[in-house]
N, C-alpha and C positions, 0 to 999 in steps of 0.2 A: 503492499500499499505505499507508495511514492509518496500520495498527497502529505500523510501525517507525521508526527515527527517523534510517534511514541510508540511504543512495542508491549504487545503483551505474548506473556509465556503462560503456558497453562501443561503441567504434569498430570497427564490422567493415568491413574493407576487403576487396574484391573481389579480390584478387591472393596469388595463393601458388605453391607450389614448382613448382606445372606452367607457370604461366606465364615460367619463366627461362629462355633460350636455355644450352645444354650449359657455356657458357665462365663463365656466373653461375649455375651449381649451388650453391645455398644463401643465396640473396641472401635472400629472402623472410625466412630466419630470422635474416640477419646483420641485415637495415635493421632489426630487430625487437628488437636490441641496440644497433645504434648510434642510436637515435632517444632512448633513455635517457641518452646522452652528452650530448645538449646541441642546443639549438636556436640559433638566430640572438644572440638574447637572453637566456637562459639556459642556465648549463652542469647540468653531470649532479649537481654539488653543492646547486643553485638548485633542481632537480627534485626531490633526493631531501631536504632540507631543508623543504622547503614540505610535502611529504606527513607527513613525520614530525614536524612542528610540530601537526597537526591531529589526527595517533592516524590518518591515511589509508593504502589501499593501492594501490601500481599497480603492474600486472604487463602482459603480453603474450606472445603467443605465435603459432605460424604453424604452417598445415597446408599442406596438398597445394592447397586452392583457397578459402583466404581466410587473413587475418590479422586477429588482433583483440586490440587494447590498451582495455585496461579500469583503472577505478580504483573503488573503494568510500569512501565519507565518509558524516561527520553531514552530512545535507540544510541545514545552513547553510553548509556549505561546497562547497556543489557548484559554485558558478560558477570557482570555483578549480580543482574536477576538471575542468571542463569549458575552464577556458583554457589548463590543461597539455597537455591532450589535443590540444588545437585546431593549439597550437602545436609540440609534434611533432608532428604530422600533416602541416602544412604547410611546417615553416619547419626541419627537420632539417640542421645544420649539416654532419654526414656530415664531418668534419675529418679530415683525413691523416692526422696521431699515434691518434686514435681509431679509424680504421679498422685500424690495424695494432697496436693494442694488443688490438681485437675478436677479430681475426683469431685473435690467439691464444689468447684463451679459448674462441671457437667450438674450433678443432683441439686443445683439452683436454677439450669437450666430446663430439667427437666418438672422442677415444680414449675417455670416459669409457664411452659407449655401445657402443663395439667390443667394450671388457671386459667386457662385462656380456653373458653368452651367453642369457640370454632378451629381449634389447635386441634383441641382434645376428639375433636368427633370427628377428625381425616384419620386419627390413628384407631378410635374406635372401630370406622370403617373398615380398616385394613386387618385389625385383629380377627373380627368376626367372616370376613370374606377368606381370609387363610389361616385357621384357627390353628393349625397344625405344623405349617411351614414357616420356612425364615423370613419370609415375603410380610407378613403380617406380624412380625416385630416393633417396635417401635427404632427408628434407625438413633435414637438418641440411648438404647436400653432403658433398663427400670433402673429404681433406685437399687434394688437389691443386685441386681447383679453387676454394675457399676461401684459400687462399696464394695463386692466382695475382690474385685481382680487386682490380681497380684502381679509384681513387675515383672516375673520369669517367663511366667504362659503370657502374658503380653507382647516380650521383647522375643520369645519364639514365635509368635502370630507376625508381627511386624520384621521380623528375619527371614519367614517365610513366603510372603507375599512382597514386600517393596522390593523388588527385584528388577533388571531391566527387562527381562522377558513378559514382566506384567505392563511394562510403562510404554505409552504414547507421548512423546514431546511434540507439542503443537503449538507453532508460532505465528502471530498476524502483526504487520505495520510495518516500519519503517528499515526492514534487512533482507536478506536475501539467505536461501537454503544452506551455499556454500561456509557463510560464516555461519550460520548458528551451527551445521554440523563440525565446524571445524573447534568452535568454543565443548560443545558435548564431547568431542574424542578424548580432551584433556582431562575429562571431570567424570566421566561415566564411564563403567568397565562393559565391556564388549556383550552382547546381547543377541539369542536369538528373538526369530521372527516373532510377536507376541502371538500366543495361542487365544482367540477365539471363546470366550466363555460357554459352554454347554448347559443341559440341562441337567438342574439338581433337586434331587426329589421327585414328589410329587407336589405338584402347584395346584392343585385343583380346585376353583373357586365352589365357595361353602355355600351354593345359591339358598333363595327364599328362607333367609334369616332377617331378622327385626333384634339390634341391641339398643336398649333404651338405659341411660344413665343420667338419675336424676339429679337435679338440682335448682336449689333456688336462684332464678335468674329470669329479666326479662325477658328473654326470647328462646326459644328452641332453634338448635340446630339442627340442621340436618344435613344428612348424605345418603345420597341414593344411590345406586350405580348397579351395572352389569362387568361380568368379565368380558373383555374385549381383546382386541389385537395384539399378537406378538411383536415385537420391538422392528424384526424384519420384517412381516407381513406386508406383500405386495400393494396391499390393500388401505395401509392407512395413509396415501396421498387423499384419497375418497375419504380416509375417517376425518384426516382436519378440515376439509369441508362440512361433513354432516356438524361436526363439534361447532365450527362458525355460525353455522345459520341457526344450530338449535339453543344452545347458552352462551358460545364465545363472545359475546361480542355486544355494544349497545342495541345492534337493529336483529337481534337473534331473536324466534318466539318466545324464548324463557323471559329474558329482559322485558322484552316488548309485552308481553300478557300480566306477566306477575307485577312487574315493579309499576309499569309504565301506565298500563290499562287499570290495572284492579289496584295497584301501593299495597301488595302483601308484603313486600323484604324492600330493605334498602338493599342488601347485597344478594346476588343470586345467578352464578354462572355454572356455567359445565368445562370439563378436561378428563384427560386420559394420557392413561402412560404405558409405554410398553415393556414387557420384560423379555427376558430370552424366550421363555415357552406361552407368556400369559402376558395380560395386561389388565385395567380395568378403565371404565368408560363411568363418569358420575358426575351429580348434580348438587352441587351447596346450595343452602338457603336460610338465610334467618330469617326465622318470623314470628309471631306472637302464636302460644298454644292454640286459640281456638282457630288460626287459619291454616295451622301446620298439614292437616288435610284434604284440604283445599290445594294450598303449595303442592304438597305430592301427587294431587290427582291430575293437575295442569301439568305436571314433569309428564307423569304416566300418558295421556292424551297426546301430547306434542310428540312422544318419542314415536306412538303407534300410527299418528299423524306421515311423520317421517318418513317411516318405515312403510308405508303405505303407499308413496309415492306423491305425498303430498307439495312437496318442494319445486316451484314450478323453475323454468329456467329464467328470468330475472332475479329471482331468490338464489337459485343457487349459483348464478355469474359473480353476485355482488360478494356470496361468499366467500369464492374464488379469489376475488377482489381484494379481500382483507386478508385472507391468507397470503399472496402474494405480496400485498405491501407491506406485512409484519414482516417478511422472510427478507424484501431488501431493503429495510431501514436498519433491519438489525444487523446487514452488513460494513453498512456504514463506519461501524464502530471496530476500532482493531480488535476488543474484548469480545465481540459479538462474533466475528467472524472467526476466530482462536477457537471458539467453543463450539462453532459447526463443523469446523474440521477434524477437531478434536474428539469429538464424538462419531461421525460419523466412522472413521479411522477405525475407532475401539468397536462403535458398533457392528457398521456395516461392511469394511475392511475396506472401504472402497470413496472416496474422493467428490460426489458430483459439482459440477459446476451450478452458480446461481440459475442459468439459462437451461439449463438441465432439469432443475428444477421445477422450474416455473412450467418447464414442457412439460411434466408430470402432473401438476396441478391442472392445469389447461387442459388435457387429456379429461379430466374428470367430468363424467355426465349429470345429469339428471337421474339416469338408471343407477349410473353405479354410486350414488347419495341413497338412496332407496334400498339397493342392494344391502351394501355394506350397512346400513342403520337398521336393516331387518339383519342381517349375521349378528349385530349385536344386542338390538333390543330386543329379539323375539328368540331368538337360540336357545336362552339360557335363562335362570332365576335370580332377580334382582335381590340384592343385602342394603336394610336400612341401618342407618346409624341414626341413634337422637340424646340430645346432651339437653337438657333441660326441664321444665317444668309439665313432661307430658308423661301421662299414665303407661306404665307400660301394656303393651298387647293394644293400645289404641291405632294404630297407622298399620299393625299387622296389613291392613289389604294392600299395602304396596310392594308385598314382598310374592306377590302372587304373579304369575307369568303374565304375559303382555300376549302371546298367542303370535300365531302365524299370519 
């Protein structure tokens, strides 16, 4: 990206929450914290001061199937960013005192997430959808597991997974491939081509279930959804369009009917996520207890309508325009472009050009929208998670199949 003066670097590690044994649940997230606490040669202060001195940014996050450490710096400071990221990736000290400190920090993070109903209801949905699989566990872990993690098992986990064979380095901005490769060659040991993740265990979606968590709150928070497409499914482009017209924007069916026309919710949206062998598509809404059944009925009715082919040419074209515009706008930022190429290489083993991606979205037809909506909404049974002042069983109608 020769028109910018910054560079974004991402270290994409093929390890996440689903790779943890039960006794280490929360390890990926805890390690994300701990690697900022210092290496064999750098303290946490050294790392922080190095980036503050150049106005750079350094951060990380953990997910179910990957962990990402990323930095953004002025192009002249690219050697610093790569040097620190390599050091953190390879030489995290994981000192016992730092572990104890970060365990306390993560416990506060867990408490904070549990105190926010909108966060808690998403975890409750996953727990209900995958009750006996790693995908159903919170990425943060639980109070019990995080408190019980000891240094040596955690260090063994780190040494097993944080290796070059599980690493993809993605870079975007004011630099070139040869320069990045030269910087990495002096800092990273050689590795073979990363092996793409395979299926692990039975990730069967436990549909036709409703979970209720009673709280004295002003709103009831709802997440209702279905098993959806795996991350490599060729129908994913049509699913992007389904999401956009169903609940992914201000002109979507859910937003217009639930918020604009009826005023039943301030926040309502749909979303989807794909894993290796499965995925989910769900709807979130925060509403009054007295309106919860109506909101869920609207979500069901609109899902059935889209699956029945109700989305016409104009609506599909508008949704395609939203998806394409969001994609193009995200490419203007080095961080957005770095994320796209890193995830594309990690998930699909290929990096499509923006024009290729736009062409695949353009190829989606109203018939594709109906077919994929039926595949998601009508092939299985939904799951409902509720947090708030609602009686258990009162919304069970929403987990009945939509039918074909």
